[in-house]
C-alpha positions in Angstrom: -35.9 -107.0 103.9 -38.5 -107.9 106.5 -36.9 -111.3 106.5 -33.3 -110.3 107.2 -34.8 -108.3 110.2 -36.3 -111.0 111.6 -33.5 -113.1 111.8 -31.6 -110.3 113.8 -34.3 -110.6 116.2 -33.1 -113.3 118.2 -29.6 -111.3 118.8 -31.9 -108.1 119.5 -33.6 -110.1 122.8 -29.8 -111.7 123.7 -28.6 -107.9 124.0 -31.5 -106.1 125.1 -31.0 -109.2 128.2 -27.6 -108.5 128.5 -28.4 -104.2 129.0 -31.0 -105.2 131.6 -28.5 -107.7 133.4 -26.1 -104.3 133.2 -28.3 -102.0 134.5 -29.6 -104.2 137.3 -26.3 -105.3 138.7 -24.8 -101.1 138.5 -28.1 -100.6 140.4 -27.7 -103.2 142.8 -23.6 -102.1 143.2 -24.6 -98.2 144.3 -26.8 -99.6 146.8 -24.3 -101.6 148.0 -21.7 -98.6 148.2 -24.1 -96.5 149.4 -24.3 -99.2 152.6 -20.5 -99.1 152.6 -20.8 -103.4 152.1 -19.7 -103.4 148.3 -17.6 -101.4 145.9 -17.9 -99.6 142.9 -15.2 -99.5 139.9 -12.9 -99.5 143.2 -14.2 -97.3 145.0 -15.2 -98.3 148.8 -13.7 -101.0 149.1 -10.1 -102.5 150.2 -7.6 -102.8 147.2 -6.4 -106.6 146.9 -4.9 -108.4 144.3 -4.0 -112.1 144.1 -0.1 -112.9 143.4 2.2 -116.2 142.9 4.1 -117.5 146.1 7.6 -115.8 144.1 6.1 -112.6 145.3 6.0 -113.0 148.7 8.6 -114.2 151.8 6.1 -115.9 153.5 6.3 -119.1 151.3 9.6 -120.8 150.4 8.8 -121.5 147.3 5.3 -121.4 147.2 5.2 -125.0 149.3 3.5 -125.4 152.5 3.8 -127.6 155.1 0.3 -129.3 156.2 0.1 -131.9 159.3 -2.5 -135.1 158.7 -1.6 -135.5 155.5 -1.5 -139.4 153.7 2.1 -140.4 152.5 3.7 -139.2 149.3 1.0 -135.7 149.3 2.5 -132.7 148.5 1.1 -129.4 148.9 1.8 -126.2 147.2 0.8 -122.4 147.2 -1.0 -121.3 143.2 -1.4 -117.6 144.6 -1.4 -115.4 148.2 -4.2 -112.8 148.3 -2.8 -109.3 149.3 -4.9 -106.8 150.6 -4.6 -103.3 151.6 -6.9 -101.9 153.9 -6.1 -98.4 153.4 -5.2 -98.0 149.5 -4.2 -94.7 148.2 -6.0 -92.9 145.1 -3.0 -94.3 142.7 -3.8 -97.8 144.3 -7.7 -97.6 143.3 -7.0 -96.5 140.6 -4.6 -99.3 139.1 -7.3 -101.7 140.8 -10.4 -100.4 139.2 -8.5 -100.5 135.6 -7.6 -103.9 136.5 -10.6 -105.0 137.9 -13.3 -103.2 134.9 -10.7 -103.1 132.1 -12.7 -106.3 130.7 -16.3 -105.1 131.9 -15.7 -102.1 130.0 -15.2 -103.7 127.0 -17.5 -106.0 126.9 -20.0 -102.8 127.8 -18.7 -101.1 124.5 -19.3 -104.4 122.3 -23.0 -104.6 123.6 -23.9 -100.4 122.7 -21.7 -101.4 119.2 -24.2 -104.2 119.0 -27.0 -102.2 119.7 -25.8 -99.2 117.2 -25.9 -101.9 114.8 -29.2 -103.8 115.4 -30.6 -100.2 115.2 -28.9 -99.7 111.9 -30.2 -102.7 110.7 -33.7 -102.5 111.3 -34.5 -98.8 109.8 -32.1 -98.9 107.3 -31.9 -103.2 106.7 -28.8 -105.1 106.1 -27.9 -105.2 102.1 -26.5 -101.4 102.7 -23.0 -100.2 102.6 -23.0 -98.3 106.2 -24.1 -101.9 107.8 -21.3 -103.8 105.6 -19.1 -101.1 106.9 -20.6 -100.9 110.6 -20.2 -105.0 110.8 -16.0 -104.5 110.0 -15.8 -101.5 112.4 -17.5 -104.0 115.2 -14.5 -106.8 114.2 -12.2 -104.2 114.6 -13.1 -102.7 118.5 -13.4 -106.8 119.1 -9.5 -107.1 117.7 -8.3 -103.3 119.2 -10.6 -103.1 122.4 -9.3 -107.1 123.9 -5.2 -106.1 123.0 -5.5 -102.6 124.7 -8.1 -104.7 127.7 -5.0 -106.8 127.5 -2.5 -104.7 127.6 -4.2 -102.0 130.5 -4.7 -105.2 133.1 -1.0 -106.4 132.3 0.2 -102.9 133.8 -2.3 -102.2 136.2 -1.0 -105.2 137.9 2.3 -105.4 137.5 2.2 -101.2 139.4 -0.3 -102.5 141.7 2.5 -105.6 142.2 5.1 -103.0 142.6 3.2 -100.9 145.4 2.0 -103.6 147.6 5.1 -105.2 147.5 8.1 -102.7 147.0 10.5 -104.8 148.5 9.3 -108.3 146.8 9.8 -109.7 143.1 7.0 -108.5 140.3 6.2 -111.1 137.0 3.3 -109.3 134.5 0.9 -112.2 133.6 0.0 -111.6 130.4 -3.5 -113.2 129.1 -3.4 -114.4 125.8 -6.1 -115.9 124.0 -6.5 -115.6 120.0 -10.0 -116.3 120.2 -10.6 -112.1 119.9 -8.1 -111.8 117.1 -10.1 -114.8 115.0 -13.5 -113.5 115.8 -12.5 -109.8 114.7 -10.9 -111.3 111.8 -14.0 -112.9 110.7 -16.3 -109.7 111.7 -14.2 -107.5 109.0 -14.1 -110.1 106.6 -18.1 -110.5 106.7 -18.4 -106.9 106.2 -16.1 -106.9 103.4 -18.0 -109.7 101.6 -21.7 -107.8 102.4 -20.1 -104.5 101.4 -18.6 -106.1 98.0 -22.5 -107.5 97.7 -24.2 -104.3 98.3 -24.1 -103.3 94.4 -25.2 -106.5 93.2 -27.9 -106.0 95.4 -28.6 -103.0 94.4 -28.7 -103.9 90.7 -30.9 -106.7 91.4 -33.5 -104.7 93.1 -33.5 -102.4 90.1 -34.3 -104.6 87.5 -36.7 -106.3 89.9 
C-alpha cells in the first residue's frame, strides 16, 4: 500500500505545480483587469477573432500584392484578425466561451486528478472506489473534450456572424483522437482495476 502511494507522489507534485501556476495566473489576470491592461474571461478587453480570408472582401481569394519580391515568389493571407472595440454583452460571452473552454476543461481535469490522488492517499489504490474514479476520469476526458470542441466551434461561428454580418462564415472543427484514446485507456484501466479488487481482497485476507 505504501509503495503504491509513493508511486503516485510524482503525479501529485505535477498536479500541485500546475494548480499553483493557475492560481498565480488568475491573480495576475485579475490585477491586469483592475489596472485596465488586460482581460479576464472576456471582460475588460476588445473582442478579436481570426478568420480566413474568404470571410472578408478585403482580400481577393486570400492573396495580397507586395513590392520587392523576387521572381516566382507568391504571397497569401492565412488569417485575418478582426477586433470589435465596443463589443456587445453577447459578443463578450461568445468570445469568453471560445477563449476559455479549453482552459476550463483543463482546470476540471486537474481537479479530478487532485480528488483521485487524495482518495488514493487516504483509502489506497486497490479499492473499488479508486477504480471507479479512474473510469470516471476517462469518461470526463472523452465527454469534456467533445464538449469543448462543440462549444468552441459554435461560439466562433456565432461570433463570425456577429462581426461579419454580410460575409461568409465557416465552422473550424478541431478534431483530435488523442482525448478519445486517453479516455478509453483510463476507462479500460479502471475496469481492469475493478476486476482485480476482489482478488486483492482475497489475497489480503489469506495473508
